[in-house]
N, C-alpha and C positions, 0 to 999 in steps of 0.2 A: 592201684586198685587191688583189691583182694580177690582171691579165687572165687569167693561167693558172688561178688559183684560182677565178675567176668562171666560166670556161668549164668547169672540172672539176665544179663544183657544178651548173651547168646540165645538163651531159651526164649526170651521175648521176641527177638528178631525172627527166630524160626516159627513161632506161633503166628506171627503176623503174615509171614509168607505163606504158610500152610492155609491160613484162613482166606487169603486172597486167591490162592489157587482153587480152593473149595468153592468160593463164590463164583469164579469164572466157569468152572466145570458145571456147577449147579445151574447157572443161567443157560449155558449151552444145552445141557440135558433137558431143561424145561422147554426150550424152543423146539428141540427135536421131538419130544413127546407130544407137544401141542400140535406141531405140524403133522405128525403121524396120525393123531386122532382126527384132526380136522380134514385132512386130505386123503387119508387111506381108509380109515375105519368107518367114519360116519356116512360118507356117500353110499356105500352098499347097504348100510342099515336103513338109510332114508329111502332108497329105491325099493327095498324089501317091504317097507311099511307103507307103500303107496305114494312114492315120489314126494316125501316130506323134505322140505328144505330147512335144515336146522339153523341156518344163519338168520332166518327171519322169525324163529320161534324163541319166545322169551316169557318170563314170568315177572310181572310187576310186583315189587316188594313194598312199595309205599302205599298200597291200597288203591 
């Protein structure tokens, strides 16, 4: 194998690992933010607006 092929193989392996780590961290961060919003931020806002339960509040998009 040439040096160019070795470097290309090394670079591709590193990119795949970096992307996998990014996906895992992104998924975990998304869960943390979702939990923070649903369990910490929205309940006090609902109480301040007259005991609105946002879990049952939705907008129908299909008419």
